[in-house]
Biopython code that builds the backbone (N, CA, C, O; Angstrom):
import numpy as np
from Bio.PDB.StructureBuilder import StructureBuilder

atoms = [
    (1, "UNK", "N", (234.065, 172.595, -95.033)),
    (1, "UNK", "CA", (232.809, 172.494, -95.750)),
    (1, "UNK", "C", (231.640, 172.989, -94.901)),
    (1, "UNK", "O", (230.639, 173.461, -95.441)),
    (2, "UNK", "N", (231.757, 172.887, -93.591)),
    (2, "UNK", "CA", (230.664, 173.329, -92.731)),
    (2, "UNK", "C", (230.466, 174.834, -92.823)),
    (2, "UNK", "O", (229.345, 175.310, -92.643)),
    (3, "UNK", "N", (231.508, 175.590, -93.095)),
    (3, "UNK", "CA", (231.384, 177.039, -93.221)),
    (3, "UNK", "C", (230.603, 177.423, -94.468)),
    (3, "UNK", "O", (230.028, 178.510, -94.525)),
    (4, "UNK", "N", (230.575, 176.567, -95.444)),
    (4, "UNK", "CA", (229.861, 176.853, -96.686)),
    (4, "UNK", "C", (228.441, 176.312, -96.685)),
    (4, "UNK", "O", (227.768, 176.355, -97.715)),
    (5, "UNK", "N", (227.975, 175.810, -95.563)),
    (5, "UNK", "CA", (226.612, 175.317, -95.471)),
    (5, "UNK", "C", (226.463, 173.855, -95.800)),
    (5, "UNK", "O", (225.340, 173.378, -95.964)),
    (6, "UNK", "N", (227.537, 173.137, -95.901)),
    (6, "UNK", "CA", (227.505, 171.715, -96.221)),
    (6, "UNK", "C", (227.959, 170.949, -94.989)),
    (6, "UNK", "O", (229.088, 170.461, -94.932)),
    (7, "UNK", "N", (227.077, 170.848, -94.007)),
    (7, "UNK", "CA", (227.476, 170.229, -92.752)),
    (7, "UNK", "C", (226.881, 168.847, -92.543)),
    (7, "UNK", "O", (227.227, 168.175, -91.572)),
    (8, "UNK", "N", (226.003, 168.407, -93.418)),
    (8, "UNK", "CA", (225.429, 167.079, -93.233)),
    (8, "UNK", "C", (226.302, 166.011, -93.885)),
    (8, "UNK", "O", (227.100, 166.301, -94.776)),
    (9, "UNK", "N", (226.139, 164.796, -93.435)),
    (9, "UNK", "CA", (226.990, 163.693, -93.879)),
    (9, "UNK", "C", (226.741, 163.355, -95.345)),
    (9, "UNK", "O", (227.678, 162.990, -96.055)),
    (10, "UNK", "N", (225.501, 163.468, -95.810)),
    (10, "UNK", "CA", (225.179, 163.131, -97.199)),
    (10, "UNK", "C", (225.901, 164.081, -98.149)),
    (10, "UNK", "O", (226.465, 163.646, -99.153)),
    (11, "UNK", "N", (225.886, 165.357, -97.841)),
    (11, "UNK", "CA", (226.549, 166.340, -98.697)),
    (11, "UNK", "C", (228.058, 166.115, -98.719)),
    (11, "UNK", "O", (228.683, 166.205, -99.776)),
    (12, "UNK", "N", (228.638, 165.826, -97.572)),
    (12, "UNK", "CA", (230.075, 165.577, -97.512)),
    (12, "UNK", "C", (230.449, 164.294, -98.242)),
    (12, "UNK", "O", (231.479, 164.247, -98.914)),
    (13, "UNK", "N", (229.629, 163.252, -98.120)),
    (13, "UNK", "CA", (229.896, 162.003, -98.840)),
    (13, "UNK", "C", (229.791, 162.202, -100.347)),
    (13, "UNK", "O", (230.610, 161.684, -101.106)),
    (14, "UNK", "N", (228.786, 162.951, -100.776)),
    (14, "UNK", "CA", (228.603, 163.217, -102.206)),
    (14, "UNK", "C", (229.786, 164.014, -102.757)),
    (14, "UNK", "O", (230.288, 163.724, -103.843)),
    (15, "UNK", "N", (230.217, 165.007, -102.010)),
    (15, "UNK", "CA", (231.350, 165.817, -102.453)),
    (15, "UNK", "C", (232.627, 164.993, -102.522)),
    (15, "UNK", "O", (233.408, 165.134, -103.464)),
    (16, "UNK", "N", (232.843, 164.139, -101.539)),
    (16, "UNK", "CA", (234.058, 163.321, -101.559)),
    (16, "UNK", "C", (234.026, 162.307, -102.703)),
    (16, "UNK", "O", (235.069, 161.998, -103.279)),
    (17, "UNK", "N", (232.836, 161.783, -103.041)),
    (17, "UNK", "CA", (232.731, 160.868, -104.184)),
    (17, "UNK", "C", (233.038, 161.581, -105.495)),
    (17, "UNK", "O", (233.714, 161.035, -106.367)),
    (18, "UNK", "N", (232.532, 162.806, -105.624)),
    (18, "UNK", "CA", (232.783, 163.571, -106.847)),
    (18, "UNK", "C", (234.263, 163.907, -106.976)),
    (18, "UNK", "O", (234.835, 163.804, -108.061)),
    (19, "UNK", "N", (234.878, 164.307, -105.876)),
    (19, "UNK", "CA", (236.306, 164.641, -105.918)),
    (19, "UNK", "C", (237.136, 163.405, -106.257)),
    (19, "UNK", "O", (238.055, 163.479, -107.073)),
    (20, "UNK", "N", (236.818, 162.280, -105.640)),
    (20, "UNK", "CA", (237.578, 161.055, -105.900)),
    (20, "UNK", "C", (237.427, 160.597, -107.348)),
    (20, "UNK", "O", (238.415, 160.249, -107.994)),
    (21, "UNK", "N", (236.203, 160.595, -107.856)),
    (21, "UNK", "CA", (236.007, 160.167, -109.244)),
    (21, "UNK", "C", (236.623, 161.164, -110.221)),
    (21, "UNK", "O", (237.126, 160.767, -111.273)),
    (22, "UNK", "N", (236.589, 162.448, -109.886)),
    (22, "UNK", "CA", (237.210, 163.448, -110.757)),
    (22, "UNK", "C", (238.719, 163.272, -110.815)),
    (22, "UNK", "O", (239.324, 163.422, -111.877)),
    (23, "UNK", "N", (239.325, 162.958, -109.686)),
    (23, "UNK", "CA", (240.772, 162.733, -109.671)),
    (23, "UNK", "C", (241.134, 161.541, -110.551)),
    (23, "UNK", "O", (242.098, 161.607, -111.314)),
    (24, "UNK", "N", (240.366, 160.447, -110.451)),
    (24, "UNK", "CA", (240.652, 159.273, -111.280)),
    (24, "UNK", "C", (240.464, 159.578, -112.765)),
    (24, "UNK", "O", (241.235, 159.106, -113.601)),
    (25, "UNK", "N", (239.444, 160.363, -113.089)),
    (25, "UNK", "CA", (239.225, 160.703, -114.496)),
    (25, "UNK", "C", (240.319, 161.628, -115.025)),
    (25, "UNK", "O", (240.714, 161.510, -116.185)),
    (26, "UNK", "N", (240.811, 162.538, -114.199)),
    (26, "UNK", "CA", (241.913, 163.411, -114.618)),
    (26, "UNK", "C", (243.188, 162.596, -114.821)),
    (26, "UNK", "O", (243.939, 162.842, -115.765)),
    (27, "UNK", "N", (243.432, 161.632, -113.942)),
    (27, "UNK", "CA", (244.597, 160.756, -114.106)),
    (27, "UNK", "C", (244.478, 159.951, -115.404)),
    (27, "UNK", "O", (245.452, 159.828, -116.146)),
    (28, "UNK", "N", (243.294, 159.405, -115.679)),
    (28, "UNK", "CA", (243.085, 158.660, -116.923)),
    (28, "UNK", "C", (243.264, 159.534, -118.147)),
    (28, "UNK", "O", (243.862, 159.112, -119.136)),
    (29, "UNK", "N", (242.742, 160.766, -118.081)),
    (29, "UNK", "CA", (242.918, 161.694, -119.196)),
    (29, "UNK", "C", (244.396, 161.988, -119.423)),
    (29, "UNK", "O", (244.870, 161.969, -120.558)),
    (30, "UNK", "N", (245.122, 162.259, -118.341)),
    (30, "UNK", "CA", (246.546, 162.594, -118.456)),
    (30, "UNK", "C", (247.347, 161.419, -119.016)),
    (30, "UNK", "O", (248.248, 161.615, -119.832)),
    (31, "UNK", "N", (247.024, 160.203, -118.582)),
    (31, "UNK", "CA", (247.754, 159.034, -119.075)),
    (31, "UNK", "C", (247.503, 158.772, -120.556)),
    (31, "UNK", "O", (248.340, 158.167, -121.226)),
    (32, "UNK", "N", (246.361, 159.218, -121.072)),
    (32, "UNK", "CA", (246.066, 159.011, -122.487)),
    (32, "UNK", "C", (246.422, 160.213, -123.354)),
    (32, "UNK", "O", (246.521, 160.074, -124.574)),
    (33, "UNK", "N", (246.615, 161.375, -122.767)),
    (33, "UNK", "CA", (246.855, 162.583, -123.556)),
    (33, "UNK", "C", (248.317, 163.010, -123.555)),
    (33, "UNK", "O", (248.859, 163.351, -124.606)),
    (34, "UNK", "N", (248.955, 162.996, -122.409)),
    (34, "UNK", "CA", (250.313, 163.522, -122.269)),
    (34, "UNK", "C", (251.355, 162.736, -123.077)),
    (34, "UNK", "O", (252.265, 163.368, -123.613)),
    (35, "UNK", "N", (251.285, 161.409, -123.202)),
    (35, "UNK", "CA", (252.332, 160.705, -123.972)),
    (35, "UNK", "C", (252.450, 161.136, -125.429)),
    (35, "UNK", "O", (253.500, 160.942, -126.041)),
    (36, "UNK", "N", (251.401, 161.713, -125.994)),
    (36, "UNK", "CA", (251.465, 162.107, -127.399)),
    (36, "UNK", "C", (252.327, 163.340, -127.625)),
    (36, "UNK", "O", (252.692, 163.630, -128.764)),
    (37, "UNK", "N", (252.663, 164.077, -126.558)),
    (37, "UNK", "CA", (253.579, 165.205, -126.718)),
    (37, "UNK", "C", (254.996, 164.734, -127.028)),
    (37, "UNK", "O", (255.764, 165.462, -127.658)),
    (38, "UNK", "N", (255.350, 163.528, -126.595)),
    (38, "UNK", "CA", (256.700, 163.011, -126.821)),
    (38, "UNK", "C", (256.866, 162.394, -128.210)),
    (38, "UNK", "O", (257.991, 162.121, -128.629)),
    (39, "UNK", "N", (255.776, 162.173, -128.922)),
    (39, "UNK", "CA", (255.865, 161.544, -130.239)),
    (39, "UNK", "C", (256.259, 162.574, -131.287)),
    (39, "UNK", "O", (255.771, 163.704, -131.287)),
    (40, "UNK", "N", (257.134, 162.169, -132.163)),
    (40, "UNK", "CA", (257.609, 163.071, -133.200)),
    (40, "UNK", "C", (256.970, 162.831, -134.548)),
    (40, "UNK", "O", (257.557, 163.173, -135.575)),
    (41, "UNK", "N", (255.797, 162.259, -134.571)),
    (41, "UNK", "CA", (255.146, 161.990, -135.850)),
    (41, "UNK", "C", (253.791, 162.675, -135.885)),
    (41, "UNK", "O", (253.360, 163.271, -134.897)),
    (42, "UNK", "N", (253.130, 162.590, -137.013)),
    (42, "UNK", "CA", (251.824, 163.214, -137.176)),
    (42, "UNK", "C", (250.799, 162.451, -136.345)),
    (42, "UNK", "O", (250.743, 161.222, -136.381)),
    (43, "UNK", "N", (250.006, 163.183, -135.611)),
    (43, "UNK", "CA", (248.968, 162.563, -134.784)),
    (43, "UNK", "C", (247.600, 162.877, -135.378)),
    (43, "UNK", "O", (247.315, 164.014, -135.754)),
    (44, "UNK", "N", (246.770, 161.859, -135.453)),
    (44, "UNK", "CA", (245.442, 162.004, -136.017)),
    (44, "UNK", "C", (244.400, 161.977, -134.905)),
    (44, "UNK", "O", (244.726, 161.782, -133.734)),
    (45, "UNK", "N", (243.149, 162.175, -135.290)),
    (45, "UNK", "CA", (242.084, 162.245, -134.297)),
    (45, "UNK", "C", (241.998, 160.993, -133.437)),
    (45, "UNK", "O", (241.763, 161.087, -132.232)),
    (46, "UNK", "N", (242.184, 159.826, -134.035)),
    (46, "UNK", "CA", (241.992, 158.596, -133.267)),
    (46, "UNK", "C", (243.024, 158.443, -132.154)),
    (46, "UNK", "O", (242.822, 157.642, -131.241)),
    (47, "UNK", "N", (244.101, 159.177, -132.207)),
    (47, "UNK", "CA", (245.062, 159.134, -131.105)),
    (47, "UNK", "C", (244.500, 159.804, -129.849)),
    (47, "UNK", "O", (244.868, 159.441, -128.732)),
    (48, "UNK", "N", (243.626, 160.762, -130.031)),
    (48, "UNK", "CA", (243.102, 161.539, -128.911)),
    (48, "UNK", "C", (241.744, 161.052, -128.411)),
    (48, "UNK", "O", (241.240, 161.587, -127.423)),
    (49, "UNK", "N", (241.141, 160.068, -129.048)),
    (49, "UNK", "CA", (239.809, 159.620, -128.649)),
    (49, "UNK", "C", (239.730, 159.073, -127.227)),
    (49, "UNK", "O", (238.759, 159.382, -126.536)),
    (50, "UNK", "N", (240.692, 158.277, -126.741)),
    (50, "UNK", "CA", (240.594, 157.843, -125.333)),
    (50, "UNK", "C", (240.631, 159.015, -124.353)),
    (50, "UNK", "O", (239.906, 159.008, -123.359)),
    (51, "UNK", "N", (241.463, 160.015, -124.619)),
    (51, "UNK", "CA", (241.505, 161.192, -123.749)),
    (51, "UNK", "C", (240.192, 161.963, -123.829)),
    (51, "UNK", "O", (239.731, 162.511, -122.828)),
    (52, "UNK", "N", (239.594, 162.006, -125.008)),
    (52, "UNK", "CA", (238.302, 162.670, -125.164)),
    (52, "UNK", "C", (237.224, 161.960, -124.356)),
    (52, "UNK", "O", (236.355, 162.609, -123.772)),
    (53, "UNK", "N", (237.275, 160.640, -124.319)),
    (53, "UNK", "CA", (236.315, 159.871, -123.535)),
    (53, "UNK", "C", (236.422, 160.219, -122.053)),
    (53, "UNK", "O", (235.407, 160.413, -121.384)),
    (54, "UNK", "N", (237.644, 160.296, -121.543)),
    (54, "UNK", "CA", (237.830, 160.644, -120.134)),
    (54, "UNK", "C", (237.376, 162.073, -119.845)),
    (54, "UNK", "O", (236.772, 162.321, -118.802)),
    (55, "UNK", "N", (237.650, 163.008, -120.735)),
    (55, "UNK", "CA", (237.217, 164.379, -120.487)),
    (55, "UNK", "C", (235.696, 164.501, -120.591)),
    (55, "UNK", "O", (235.098, 165.323, -119.896)),
    (56, "UNK", "N", (235.068, 163.702, -121.444)),
    (56, "UNK", "CA", (233.605, 163.706, -121.520)),
    (56, "UNK", "C", (232.982, 163.139, -120.250)),
    (56, "UNK", "O", (231.978, 163.656, -119.760)),
    (57, "UNK", "N", (233.581, 162.074, -119.718)),
    (57, "UNK", "CA", (233.070, 161.521, -118.459)),
    (57, "UNK", "C", (233.258, 162.509, -117.317)),
    (57, "UNK", "O", (232.386, 162.625, -116.456)),
    (58, "UNK", "N", (234.376, 163.220, -117.295)),
    (58, "UNK", "CA", (234.615, 164.226, -116.263)),
    (58, "UNK", "C", (233.602, 165.360, -116.379)),
    (58, "UNK", "O", (233.117, 165.864, -115.367)),
    (59, "UNK", "N", (233.282, 165.760, -117.598)),
    (59, "UNK", "CA", (232.267, 166.797, -117.796)),
    (59, "UNK", "C", (230.914, 166.343, -117.271)),
    (59, "UNK", "O", (230.192, 167.129, -116.657)),
    (60, "UNK", "N", (230.563, 165.085, -117.507)),
    (60, "UNK", "CA", (229.296, 164.558, -117.000)),
    (60, "UNK", "C", (229.250, 164.504, -115.489)),
    (60, "UNK", "O", (228.226, 164.834, -114.893)),
    (61, "UNK", "N", (230.341, 164.095, -114.856)),
    (61, "UNK", "CA", (230.392, 164.030, -113.392)),
    (61, "UNK", "C", (230.239, 165.427, -112.798)),
    (61, "UNK", "O", (229.480, 165.623, -111.848)),
    (62, "UNK", "N", (230.959, 166.395, -113.356)),
    (62, "UNK", "CA", (230.896, 167.754, -112.821)),
    (62, "UNK", "C", (229.547, 168.413, -113.092)),
    (62, "UNK", "O", (229.027, 169.123, -112.232)),
    (63, "UNK", "N", (228.976, 168.190, -114.270)),
    (63, "UNK", "CA", (227.660, 168.755, -114.574)),
    (63, "UNK", "C", (226.595, 168.168, -113.661)),
    (63, "UNK", "O", (225.722, 168.898, -113.190)),
    (64, "UNK", "N", (226.647, 166.872, -113.403)),
    (64, "UNK", "CA", (225.704, 166.237, -112.488)),
    (64, "UNK", "C", (225.843, 166.812, -111.082)),
    (64, "UNK", "O", (224.839, 167.063, -110.415)),
    (65, "UNK", "N", (227.068, 167.020, -110.629)),
    (65, "UNK", "CA", (227.292, 167.584, -109.301)),
    (65, "UNK", "C", (226.762, 169.014, -109.213)),
    (65, "UNK", "O", (226.138, 169.388, -108.220)),
    (66, "UNK", "N", (227.009, 169.805, -110.246)),
    (66, "UNK", "CA", (226.538, 171.190, -110.237)),
    (66, "UNK", "C", (225.021, 171.254, -110.261)),
    (66, "UNK", "O", (224.420, 172.038, -109.526)),
    (67, "UNK", "N", (224.393, 170.433, -111.101)),
    (67, "UNK", "CA", (222.929, 170.448, -111.197)),
    (67, "UNK", "C", (222.291, 169.971, -109.895)),
    (67, "UNK", "O", (221.222, 170.452, -109.521)),
    (68, "UNK", "N", (222.931, 169.031, -109.202)),
    (68, "UNK", "CA", (222.353, 168.523, -107.960)),
    (68, "UNK", "C", (222.633, 169.407, -106.757)),
    (68, "UNK", "O", (221.850, 169.391, -105.807)),
    (69, "UNK", "N", (223.714, 170.176, -106.753)),
    (69, "UNK", "CA", (224.042, 170.978, -105.575)),
    (69, "UNK", "C", (223.744, 172.460, -105.729)),
    (69, "UNK", "O", (223.555, 173.143, -104.722)),
    (70, "UNK", "N", (223.696, 172.978, -106.935)),
    (70, "UNK", "CA", (223.446, 174.407, -107.126)),
    (70, "UNK", "C", (222.087, 174.851, -106.593)),
    (70, "UNK", "O", (222.014, 175.905, -105.962)),
    (71, "UNK", "N", (221.010, 174.102, -106.814)),
    (71, "UNK", "CA", (219.723, 174.557, -106.278)),
    (71, "UNK", "C", (219.709, 174.658, -104.756)),
    (71, "UNK", "O", (219.036, 175.530, -104.206)),
    (72, "UNK", "N", (220.429, 173.795, -104.073)),
    (72, "UNK", "CA", (220.446, 173.842, -102.607)),
    (72, "UNK", "C", (221.178, 175.074, -102.100)),
    (72, "UNK", "O", (220.860, 175.578, -101.023)),
    (73, "UNK", "N", (222.148, 175.564, -102.853)),
    (73, "UNK", "CA", (222.866, 176.755, -102.417)),
    (73, "UNK", "C", (222.206, 178.035, -102.900)),
    (73, "UNK", "O", (222.251, 179.051, -102.205)),
    (74, "UNK", "N", (221.594, 178.005, -104.076)),
    (74, "UNK", "CA", (220.952, 179.207, -104.611)),
    (74, "UNK", "C", (219.558, 179.386, -104.023)),
    (74, "UNK", "O", (219.187, 180.494, -103.635)),
    (75, "UNK", "N", (218.784, 178.308, -103.956)),
    (75, "UNK", "CA", (217.422, 178.340, -103.426)),
    (75, "UNK", "C", (217.322, 177.404, -102.228)),
    (75, "UNK", "O", (216.747, 176.324, -102.365)),
    (76, "UNK", "N", (217.851, 177.761, -101.062)),
    (76, "UNK", "CA", (217.862, 176.792, -99.954)),
    (76, "UNK", "C", (216.468, 176.410, -99.461)),
    (76, "UNK", "O", (216.257, 175.266, -99.059)),
    (77, "UNK", "N", (215.519, 177.334, -99.481)),
    (77, "UNK", "CA", (214.189, 176.987, -98.981)),
    (77, "UNK", "C", (213.321, 176.313, -100.038)),
    (77, "UNK", "O", (212.340, 175.655, -99.692)),
    (78, "UNK", "N", (213.652, 176.458, -101.297)),
    (78, "UNK", "CA", (212.891, 175.825, -102.379)),
    (78, "UNK", "C", (213.798, 174.875, -103.146)),
    (78, "UNK", "O", (213.985, 175.016, -104.355)),
    (79, "UNK", "N", (214.348, 173.922, -102.441)),
    (79, "UNK", "CA", (215.360, 173.041, -103.027)),
    (79, "UNK", "C", (214.823, 172.247, -104.214)),
    (79, "UNK", "O", (215.481, 172.172, -105.252)),
    (80, "UNK", "N", (213.639, 171.652, -104.078)),
    (80, "UNK", "CA", (213.110, 170.819, -105.173)),
    (80, "UNK", "C", (212.749, 171.659, -106.388)),
    (80, "UNK", "O", (213.013, 171.256, -107.520)),
    (81, "UNK", "N", (212.148, 172.823, -106.165)),
    (81, "UNK", "CA", (211.828, 173.689, -107.287)),
    (81, "UNK", "C", (213.117, 174.191, -107.946)),
    (81, "UNK", "O", (213.202, 174.277, -109.171)),
    (82, "UNK", "N", (214.104, 174.517, -107.134)),
    (82, "UNK", "CA", (215.383, 174.976, -107.670)),
    (82, "UNK", "C", (216.067, 173.915, -108.504)),
    (82, "UNK", "O", (216.717, 174.225, -109.503)),
    (83, "UNK", "N", (215.923, 172.658, -108.097)),
    (83, "UNK", "CA", (216.501, 171.558, -108.876)),
    (83, "UNK", "C", (215.903, 171.535, -110.277)),
    (83, "UNK", "O", (216.634, 171.388, -111.256)),
    (84, "UNK", "N", (214.597, 171.676, -110.384)),
    (84, "UNK", "CA", (213.947, 171.638, -111.691)),
    (84, "UNK", "C", (214.250, 172.896, -112.499)),
    (84, "UNK", "O", (214.344, 172.836, -113.725)),
    (85, "UNK", "N", (214.404, 174.030, -111.825)),
    (85, "UNK", "CA", (214.746, 175.267, -112.531)),
    (85, "UNK", "C", (216.137, 175.160, -113.155)),
    (85, "UNK", "O", (216.363, 175.668, -114.253)),
    (86, "UNK", "N", (217.064, 174.506, -112.467)),
    (86, "UNK", "CA", (218.424, 174.366, -112.993)),
    (86, "UNK", "C", (218.527, 173.212, -113.982)),
    (86, "UNK", "O", (219.128, 173.369, -115.045)),
    (87, "UNK", "N", (217.953, 172.055, -113.656)),
    (87, "UNK", "CA", (218.122, 170.878, -114.514)),
    (87, "UNK", "C", (217.260, 170.933, -115.773)),
    (87, "UNK", "O", (217.612, 170.320, -116.780)),
    (88, "UNK", "N", (216.144, 171.650, -115.738)),
    (88, "UNK", "CA", (215.281, 171.744, -116.912)),
    (88, "UNK", "C", (215.965, 172.370, -118.117)),
    (88, "UNK", "O", (216.015, 171.749, -119.179)),
    (89, "UNK", "N", (216.492, 173.582, -117.983)),
    (89, "UNK", "CA", (217.180, 174.180, -119.139)),
    (89, "UNK", "C", (218.434, 173.417, -119.574)),
    (89, "UNK", "O", (218.747, 173.367, -120.764)),
    (90, "UNK", "N", (219.148, 172.829, -118.622)),
    (90, "UNK", "CA", (220.352, 172.073, -118.988)),
    (90, "UNK", "C", (219.979, 170.855, -119.814)),
    (90, "UNK", "O", (220.549, 170.633, -120.882)),
    (91, "UNK", "N", (219.026, 170.060, -119.333)),
    (91, "UNK", "CA", (218.635, 168.867, -120.084)),
    (91, "UNK", "C", (217.914, 169.238, -121.378)),
    (91, "UNK", "O", (218.073, 168.551, -122.387)),
    (92, "UNK", "N", (217.126, 170.314, -121.366)),
    (92, "UNK", "CA", (216.483, 170.759, -122.595)),
    (92, "UNK", "C", (217.480, 171.216, -123.642)),
    (92, "UNK", "O", (217.305, 170.960, -124.833)),
    (93, "UNK", "N", (218.527, 171.894, -123.192)),
    (93, "UNK", "CA", (219.567, 172.327, -124.121)),
    (93, "UNK", "C", (220.327, 171.167, -124.722)),
    (93, "UNK", "O", (220.766, 171.229, -125.870)),
    (94, "UNK", "N", (220.485, 170.098, -123.940)),
    (94, "UNK", "CA", (221.196, 168.923, -124.449)),
    (94, "UNK", "C", (220.314, 168.141, -125.417)),
    (94, "UNK", "O", (220.782, 167.713, -126.473)),
    (95, "UNK", "N", (219.054, 167.953, -125.070)),
    (95, "UNK", "CA", (218.154, 167.126, -125.883)),
    (95, "UNK", "C", (217.743, 167.835, -127.167)),
    (95, "UNK", "O", (217.745, 167.222, -128.235)),
    (96, "UNK", "N", (217.392, 169.111, -127.082)),
    (96, "UNK", "CA", (216.827, 169.807, -128.236)),
    (96, "UNK", "C", (217.849, 170.643, -128.991)),
    (96, "UNK", "O", (217.482, 171.585, -129.693)),
    (97, "UNK", "N", (219.089, 170.317, -128.858)),
    (97, "UNK", "CA", (220.119, 171.067, -129.569)),
    (97, "UNK", "C", (220.240, 170.633, -130.985)),
    (97, "UNK", "O", (221.066, 171.167, -131.726)),
]
sb = StructureBuilder()
sb.init_structure("model")
sb.init_model(0)
sb.init_chain("A")
sb.init_seg("    ")
for serial, (resi, resn, name, xyz) in enumerate(atoms, 1):
    if name == "N":
        sb.init_residue(resn, " ", resi, " ")
    sb.init_atom(name, np.array(xyz, "f"), 0.0, 1.0, " ", f" {name:<3s}", serial, name[0])
structure = sb.get_structure()
């Protein structure tokens, strides 16, 4: 990680938290999604809702990580301005859609 410009402890801790939570969410998604392949009956939407919940949480974790770390890598000298440049359109697209 130090070769990519992430040499401080805060960045490494944040990355390890995101990786750990992502692994748990992928495991939860797999445990709720994969068993339905073995069923030989018709599956309806409500069978997939728990897996959808896990994939939605994983999307939120990854989007939060990207929005918080992308400005530091794209705009290293203007980190705070870069944060607002990236998070503004993302949150605006979600709210005003």
